[in-house]
C-alpha positions as CSV (number, residue, x, y, z in Angstrom):
1,X,0.0,0.0,0.0
2,X,1.4,3.4,-1.0
3,X,1.8,6.2,1.4
4,X,0.0,9.4,0.3
5,X,2.4,12.4,0.0
6,X,1.4,15.2,2.4
7,X,1.7,18.3,0.3
8,X,0.6,20.4,3.3
9,X,4.1,20.1,4.5
10,X,6.0,23.2,3.1
11,X,9.3,21.4,2.5
12,X,7.6,18.4,0.9
13,X,5.6,20.5,-1.5
14,X,8.7,22.4,-2.7
15,X,10.6,19.2,-3.0
16,X,8.0,17.7,-5.3
17,X,7.6,20.9,-7.2
18,X,11.3,21.0,-7.9
19,X,11.0,17.4,-9.3
20,X,8.3,18.6,-11.6
21,X,5.5,16.5,-10.2
22,X,2.2,17.8,-11.6
23,X,0.2,16.6,-8.5
24,X,2.2,18.9,-6.4
25,X,1.6,21.8,-8.8
26,X,-2.1,21.1,-8.9
27,X,-2.1,21.1,-5.1
28,X,-0.5,24.4,-5.1
29,X,-3.0,25.9,-7.4
30,X,-6.0,24.5,-5.5
31,X,-4.7,25.7,-2.2
32,X,-3.7,29.2,-3.2
33,X,-5.5,30.3,-6.4
34,X,-8.5,31.9,-4.6
35,X,-6.4,33.4,-1.8
36,X,-4.0,34.9,-4.2
37,X,-6.9,36.3,-6.5
38,X,-8.4,37.9,-3.4
39,X,-5.0,39.6,-2.7
40,X,-4.6,40.6,-6.3
41,X,-8.0,42.0,-6.5
42,X,-7.5,44.2,-3.4
43,X,-4.3,45.6,-5.1
44,X,-5.6,46.2,-8.6
45,X,-9.3,46.5,-8.1
46,X,-10.0,44.7,-11.4
47,X,-11.2,41.1,-11.6
48,X,-9.8,40.1,-15.0
49,X,-6.4,41.7,-14.4
50,X,-6.2,40.1,-11.0
51,X,-7.0,36.7,-12.6
52,X,-4.1,37.4,-15.2
53,X,-1.7,38.3,-12.4
54,X,-2.4,35.1,-10.5
55,X,-2.1,33.0,-13.6
56,X,1.2,34.6,-14.5
57,X,2.5,33.8,-10.9
58,X,1.6,30.1,-11.2
59,X,3.2,29.9,-14.7
60,X,6.4,31.4,-13.6
61,X,6.6,29.1,-10.6
62,X,6.2,26.1,-12.8
63,X,8.6,27.4,-15.4
64,X,11.3,28.1,-12.8
65,X,10.5,25.4,-10.4
66,X,14.0,23.9,-10.4
67,X,15.4,27.1,-9.0
68,X,13.1,27.1,-6.0
69,X,14.8,27.2,-2.6
70,X,14.0,24.2,-0.5
71,X,13.9,26.4,2.6
72,X,11.4,28.8,1.0
73,X,8.1,29.6,2.8
74,X,5.8,29.0,-0.2
75,X,2.9,31.1,1.1
76,X,5.1,34.2,1.5
77,X,6.8,33.6,-1.8
78,X,3.4,33.5,-3.7
79,X,2.1,36.6,-2.1
80,X,5.3,38.5,-2.9
81,X,5.2,37.2,-6.4
82,X,1.6,38.5,-6.9
83,X,2.8,41.9,-5.5
84,X,5.6,42.0,-7.9
85,X,3.3,41.2,-10.8
86,X,1.0,43.9,-9.7
87,X,4.0,46.4,-9.8
88,X,4.7,45.2,-13.3
89,X,1.1,45.7,-14.3
90,X,1.2,49.2,-12.9
91,X,4.3,50.2,-14.8
92,X,3.0,48.6,-18.0
93,X,-0.4,50.3,-17.9
94,X,0.5,53.4,-16.1
95,X,-2.7,53.2,-14.1
96,X,-3.5,55.7,-11.3
97,X,-2.9,53.4,-8.4
98,X,-1.6,54.3,-5.0
99,X,1.4,52.1,-4.4
100,X,2.4,51.2,-0.9
101,X,5.6,49.2,-0.6
102,X,4.9,48.6,3.1
103,X,1.6,46.8,2.0
104,X,3.3,43.5,1.2
105,X,5.9,43.9,4.0
106,X,3.2,44.3,6.6
107,X,1.2,41.3,5.0
108,X,4.2,39.0,5.4
109,X,4.7,40.2,9.0
110,X,1.0,39.7,9.9
111,X,0.8,36.3,8.3
112,X,3.7,35.0,10.5
113,X,3.0,37.0,13.8
114,X,-0.6,37.6,14.2
115,X,-1.9,35.8,17.4
116,X,-5.3,34.2,17.9
117,X,-6.7,36.9,20.1
118,X,-5.8,39.6,17.6
119,X,-7.1,37.6,14.7
120,X,-10.5,37.1,16.5
121,X,-10.8,40.8,17.2
122,X,-10.0,41.8,13.6
123,X,-12.3,39.1,12.3
124,X,-15.2,40.6,14.3
125,X,-14.4,44.0,12.9
126,X,-14.6,42.8,9.3
127,X,-17.7,40.9,10.0
128,X,-19.5,44.0,11.4
129,X,-18.4,45.9,8.3
130,X,-19.8,43.2,6.1
131,X,-23.1,43.4,7.8
132,X,-23.3,47.1,7.1
133,X,-22.9,46.7,3.3
134,X,-25.8,47.6,1.1
135,X,-28.2,44.6,0.9
136,X,-27.5,43.5,-2.7
137,X,-23.7,44.2,-2.3
138,X,-23.7,42.1,0.9
139,X,-25.5,39.1,-0.5
140,X,-23.2,38.9,-3.5
141,X,-20.1,39.4,-1.3
142,X,-21.2,36.6,1.1
143,X,-22.0,34.2,-1.7
144,X,-18.5,34.7,-3.1
145,X,-16.5,34.8,0.1
146,X,-18.5,32.7,2.5
147,X,-20.1,30.2,0.3
148,X,-17.3,30.0,-2.3
149,X,-19.4,30.6,-5.4
150,X,-17.8,31.8,-8.6
151,X,-18.8,35.1,-10.3
152,X,-20.5,33.0,-13.1
153,X,-22.5,31.0,-10.5
154,X,-23.6,34.2,-8.6
155,X,-24.7,35.8,-12.0
156,X,-26.8,32.7,-12.7
157,X,-28.2,32.5,-9.2
158,X,-29.4,36.3,-9.3
159,X,-30.0,36.3,-13.1
160,X,-27.6,39.3,-13.5
161,X,-24.5,39.8,-15.7
162,X,-21.0,38.8,-14.5
163,X,-20.0,42.5,-14.9
164,X,-22.7,43.4,-12.4
165,X,-21.2,40.8,-9.9
166,X,-17.8,42.2,-10.5
167,X,-19.0,45.7,-9.8
168,X,-20.8,44.8,-6.6
169,X,-17.7,42.9,-5.4
170,X,-15.4,45.8,-6.2
171,X,-17.9,48.1,-4.4
172,X,-17.8,45.8,-1.3
173,X,-14.0,45.6,-1.2
174,X,-13.8,49.5,-1.6
175,X,-16.3,50.2,1.3
176,X,-14.7,47.7,3.7
177,X,-11.2,48.7,3.0
178,X,-12.1,52.4,3.5
179,X,-13.9,51.6,6.7
180,X,-11.1,49.5,8.2
181,X,-8.4,51.8,7.1
182,X,-4.8,51.1,6.1
183,X,-4.1,49.4,9.4
184,X,-6.3,46.5,8.7
185,X,-5.9,46.0,4.9
186,X,-3.5,43.1,5.2
187,X,-5.5,41.4,7.9
188,X,-8.6,41.7,5.6
189,X,-6.8,39.6,3.0
190,X,-5.8,36.9,5.5
191,X,-9.3,36.7,7.0
192,X,-10.7,35.6,3.6
193,X,-8.3,32.6,3.5
194,X,-10.8,31.2,6.1
195,X,-14.6,31.2,6.2
196,X,-16.0,34.3,8.0
197,X,-19.2,33.7,10.0
198,X,-21.5,36.3,8.6
199,X,-25.3,36.1,8.9
200,X,-27.4,36.2,5.8
């Protein structure tokens, strides 16, 4: 009987990525795609461009897999890669975006150092702000972030266009980020890696 490889172990995952094992790569995508897209969306504010950024990151990881460091923390590496792709996108398109170099730095710091008590407090703050969203905006946001529905699924559920869903999601992000302020932007990203208990 063969022993199943535990890709949840950081070192194991990187080892098998370096070897070029597609199962490890698919595990990486399944584990991080949604999280990274959420992060990219908070940076760029555009669903399609955020999608392109994340796809580019995964493609580069696979292309350069043999150069991965076995001691690398894969989560921090991926978030930093998304941030770098965002910077490239900014320079390429010359969009009017407020860049904050400390944004990624604080994200990495928070990911590694935030304690459970602080996490719970900030989670409650985010939850309260979600409850204050306009009704339509709140429902769409919850279906996406709590229930895990895709934009296409939400558009079919409410019989609205995908563009409308994208607009409502962008509106929700903008409202919550403005309410929480700069101090909580990175925490906001991390919270959506897990389910947030928000009442319908």
